[in-house]
N, C-alpha and C positions, 0 to 999 in steps of 0.2 A: 506600473513602474514610472510612466510619464508623469502621472499625477503626483507621486512621491517627489520626483525631481523638481517639479514646479513648486511644490510646497516648500522644499528645502531652499530653493532659489529665492522664493518670496521672503522667507524668514531671514536669510542672509542679507538681502537688500534692506529690509526694514530695519535690521540691527545696525548695518553701517550707516544708515540715515539717522539713527537716533543717538548712537554713542558719540562721546565728545572727543574721541581720538582724532587728532588732526589728520586730514587727507583721506580718511576711509569714505567719507560721503561722496568724494569726487570719483571714486572707483565705480559707483553705481548710479550716479546722477544722470538723468536723462539729458541728452544734448551734448554730453562731454565726448569729445572726439578721442580716438585711440591714442594719439600722441600725448594728450593731457593725462589720460589714464596711466600711460607708461611712465610719465615723469613723476606722477604722484606715487605710483607703485615703487619706483626707485627711491624716492625720498623716504617712504615708509620702510622699505627694506633696509636702508642705511640706518634709520632710527632703531629698528629692531636689533640689527647687528650691533650697534653701539650699546644698547641696553644689555644684551646678552654678554658682550665682551667685558664691559666695565662691571656688570653684575657678578660675573665670574671672578674678576679680580678682587671685588669686594669680599666675595665668599672665601676666596683663597686667603685674603688678609685675615679674615676672622678664624680660618682654620690653622693658620701658621703663626701669626704674630698679634694676638689680641690683647697681650699684656705689656705692661711697662714697669720698669724698676724705678721706684720713687725713693727719695732720700729724706729721712727724718733726723733733724738735728736737735730736737727737744729731749735731751737725755734725761731730764728729770721726770718726764711723764711715763717712763716705762722702767720695769724692773729688769735686772740682769741675772740670769741663772748662774749660780756660783760654780766655779770661781770666775767664769767669764763666758757669758752667752752659751748656756747649755753645754758647758765644757765637761769632758770626761777624760779619764786616762786608764790605760791598761798596763799593769805591772806584771812582768814576767820574771820570776826569781831564777837565779842561776841554779840553785839546788831545787830539784823537782822531784827526786825520788827518795823515799824513806828506806834506808838500807835495811832496817830491821824487818820491814814488811817484805822486802825481797828475800831475805834470808829464810824467813818463816815459810815463804812460798816454795823456795827451792828445797828446803828440808822436808816439806810435806809431799813432794813429788819425786820420790827417789827413783822411780822407774824412768822418768823423763830426764833426770839429772843424776846419773849414777856415780859420777866421779867428780873430782875437784876441777879438772880441766874444762868439763862441760858446764859446771857451775860458773867458773870464771868467765867463760865466753857469754853465758846468759846474763851475767851482771853487766858486762861491758855492752852487750846488745841493748838491754833495757835502758842503760844510761845514755847511749848514743841516740836511741829511739826518742827519749824524752825531750831532747833538745834539737830534734830534726827540724829543718826548714829548707826552703828552696836553695839557700846559700850553702848548705852543708850536704845536700843529697849526693852530690858527685864524689864525696869522700867516704860515703857510707860503706862499711866493710861487708864483704860477701862471705867470709869464711868463719864468722862467729855466730851464725843463725842457729839458735837451739831448736828451731822447728815450730816456732809459734805460728798459729794461724793468722795471717794478716787481718782477717775480720775481727780478731780479738785484741789488736794492738791497743786501740783506745781504751777498751775495757781494762786491760792490764795496767796501763798507765794510770787510769783513774783509781785502781785498787792500790797501786804502789805509791801514789803521790805523797809528797811531803807536805805536811799541814802548814800552809802559809797563813799565819794569823797575826798580822801587824795590828797595832792599835791605831784606830782612825779617829780623827777629831777635826772640827771646823770651828770657825769663829762665829757660827750662827747657832740658833736654837734647834735647827733641824739636824737630823742625823744622816750622815753620808753612809751609803751602803756599799759593801764590797761583795761582788758577785763573781763566781768562778765561770770561766768561759773558754771555749776551744777556739784557738786562733791558728793562723798560718805560721805561728811561731811556737805552737804547742799549747799546753794547758796553762792559762794565765788567769789573772784576776783583774776585774774592771771595777772602777770606782765611779759612782754617780752616773751609771749607764742605764738607759731604758730598753736596750735591745740585747744586752749581753746574755740574758736568760735564754733567748731563742737559739743561742749557740752553745748551750751547756750540754754536758753528757747526759744528765738526767732528763732533759727535755727530748733529746734525741732517743734515748733508751725507751722512753714511754710511748714513742711513735706519735708525738703530739704535733698538731698543726694549728692549734687554736691561738688567738690573740689575747693576751692578758692585759689587764689594766696597767698602764705605765706607772712607774714610780714617780712620786712627787719630787721634782727637781728642786734642789735648794736655790732660792733666789735672794738677791741682795739689791740694795738701792745705793746710789752715789752718796746719800746722806749717811750710810752706814760706815763710811771710811774704808780704811784698808782691812781687807778680810783675807784670811789665809786658812788653809786646811793642811793637815799633815798626817803622814804614816810614821809612826814611831815603832821602835823595837824590831826593826827589820833585821833578821839575823843572818842574811846572806846578801851577796851582790845581786843586782837586779837591773833589768832593762825597762825603760818607760816609753810607751807610745802615747802621743797626745791626739785627741780627737773629740768630736762633738758627742753629746749624750745620745744622739740618734744614729751613731756610727760605730764601726768596729775598727780595729787597727788596720792600717794599710802598710804592708811590708815594704812598699816602694817609697814610703815617706821617711823622713829623718827620725831616728830613735836615739835615745841617750842611755848609756850604761854607766852605772855608778857603783863604787866598791862598797863593801860592807862596813867601812870604817869612817865614811863621811856623813856629815849633815849637809844636805843639799837644799838650796832654795831656788825655786824657778818662778819667775813673774812673766805674766802673759799680756799681750794686746790682742783684741779680737774685733771682728766685724761680723755682725749677724744679719742674715737675710731671711725675711719671713714672707708668708704668702697670705693674702687676704682671703676671706671666705668666698667672695665672688670669683676669685681666680681659681680657688680650689674646686669650684663646681665645673670647671672646664675639663676636657679630656687632657691626659698627660701630653699628647702630641701637640696640643694647643699651648699649654702653659710651659712646656719644655722642662718639666720636672715631675718627680714622682713623689706621691705621699707614702707614708709608712705602710699603709694597708694595701698598696698597689704592687703586689709582688707576684702577679700571675706569670710573668716571664721567668722568674727564678725558679728552678726546678726543686731546689732543696732548702728553701728558706720561706718562713711564714711571713716575714716582713721585708720591706725594701729599704735599702740604703745604697748609696753610690759604691761604697767599698765592698759590700756584699755582692753587688752586681759584678765588680771586678774579680772578686774571688770566684764567682760563678764562671767567669770567662776563663780563669786559669783552670778551673775544674774541667770545662770543655776541651781546652787545649791539651791537658794532661791525658784525657781520655782518648783524644785523637791521636796524639803522638806515641803514647806507650800503652794504650788499652787498659789503663788502670788509673786510679786517683790515690793521692796521699790519704792516710788514715785521719787527718785532721779535717776532712770534709765529710759531710753527712752523705752516706752512701745509698740512701733510699730516698727516692723522689716522691712527689705528691701523688703520682700515679701507682705507687708501690713497686716501681722498678728498682732493682738492686744493681749497684755498680761494683766491680771488682776493686779491692784495696791492693795497692802496690806492696809487694814484698821487697826485699833487699835489691833484687835485680831491677825491679820496676822503679825504685827510688834512684838507682844509679842511672837508669834510662832518662828519668826526668832531669836529673842534675847535669847530664851531658848534652841536653838538647840546645843547640845554637848558643852555647855560652851560658854561665851561671845567671846572667841578668835577664835572660829571656822571660822567665815566669815572673820575676820581680818587677821589671819595668814594662812587661808585655810588649817588647820590641827587640829587634836584633839587627845586626849589621848584615846587609845583603850586598854581595859583590856583583858588579855589572858583568857583562859578557867579556869585557876586555880585562877584567880582574885588576884594573889599574885604579878604578874609582869605586868607592863603596858608599852606600847611602843607608840611613837608618829606616828600617821598616817597622811601622807601628801597627799593632793589632787593634782592629776596630771592634770594640766590645759593645757598642751602642748602649752605653750606660748613661742615663740622665741623672743630673744632680738631684739632691734632696730639696724638696720645696722649702722646708725650714732647715737652714744650714748655717754653720759657723765656720768662718775662716779666721785663723789666728796665727800669731807669730810670737816667738819667745822674745821677751824684752830683756831679760837677764838671767844668768845662771851663776850661782855662788855656791861653792863647796868649801868645807873645812873639816879637818879631822875631828872626830867626835868619839869620846872614850866610851859612851854608852851604847855603841853600835850604830848601825845605819838608820838615819831619819830622812824623810823626804817631805819638804814643804813646798806648797805651790799656792799661788794666789794672784790677786789683781790689786794694783796700785792705782793705775789710771783707768777709770771706767770708760766704756765705749762712748764716744761723743757723736757717733753717727750710727744710724740703723737703716738698712735698706729693706724695702717691701715691694713685693711683686703684686701689682694691682691690675684689675681688669680695666683696659682702656677702650676696647672696641667689642661691645657685646652684641647679642642677637638683635636687640632693639635697634642698635646702630646700623646693622645690616638691613633691616626692614626700612629704616629711614633713607639710607643711601639708595637702595633699589627703587623705592618709591619716587625719590627725587629724580632718578634717571628716567623713569617712565614719564614723569611730568615734563622734564626738560626736552626729551626727544620726540614725545608723541602727544604731550598735553593730556596724558591719561591719569586717572585716579581710581581709587578702589570702588567707588560707588557708580562709576559711569561704565 
């Protein structure tokens, strides 16, 4: 044992004498008194502490804020996805139920609907169900339920849906696509969307979780001039939600409703933020945004978007408060767990929780103990923005009476003059340089010594 101890001691002494780290040689040098050794030990300890402390700060910077937002003003060097920076819109028609399909269903199920009173209740129930939203749940009637299974609500609405087939055109050679999608405002149709498919009834019914190739988004260039797209021959009043092509409608945002007699033109301004490939290689917690395929935290969605995350938050709150979820959410998660769908009583429960705006704004007014002062309590959903995202504003809305039925035109006059990009500013190589510099500064150390 003594021999081993001597060998270890000899090895340590020889190492301290040979390495270039400042001060170590004086800890083992013959003739150095104890006071000198303590002084050098204190200096070395301070240096090691400084390296560890500043090194951890450097690592923390890499983990929390390694990116920077840069600004690009060279508008002629990049295309713009039509009509403005990967823009999409979702159209929800006022008429959603085909009366002939409902009548055929009622007449073919005589045992379930034996008389005209029950049939009338069923018609009203289906009509109210087709336009249900968080805004109207508190008024949903309880006395006209014909006995439908809540699990079949979405299936029935899909069978009875009125065929919404407006003509769609654009000022480009590419074709804009219209896709049916299930939203928190019912069954609607999305234009120029890359993720509406994942919220379609057919995708849910097939129990699919795969990622499909995105549609080719129509792009234009400032040299193309003014570009418009339009929906024509819309034979009913309708609501429009505006959002990016990698987003779904957000019921908390402004929407516009137009009558079936107007020709409406809407023009937009937009600001786009993109993410470089280097920044995309980071973890979501580092870049502070999520990519489309980073949907692990979303129980019922194959893809990620900020609004889908907020919908998932409403999903969880509905389950927590009323032990059920509205039918417009997917009720089977990635693990195969099935969640109960709200019937009429469940929907009334959701509509009456903390005011009508609770689920829409994800906040409510909370009274203090004195009941004299109130404050707004916001629900923290921990939703990160999309890495590639578009913020836009309406530049103008013009409507006029149109004798050929409702037409909706939208487009871009002023092309974006500014583009933001999330770039990698502080990578792992910078971490190594910083930590190595700290070692050289405080101890005179380097990798080879």
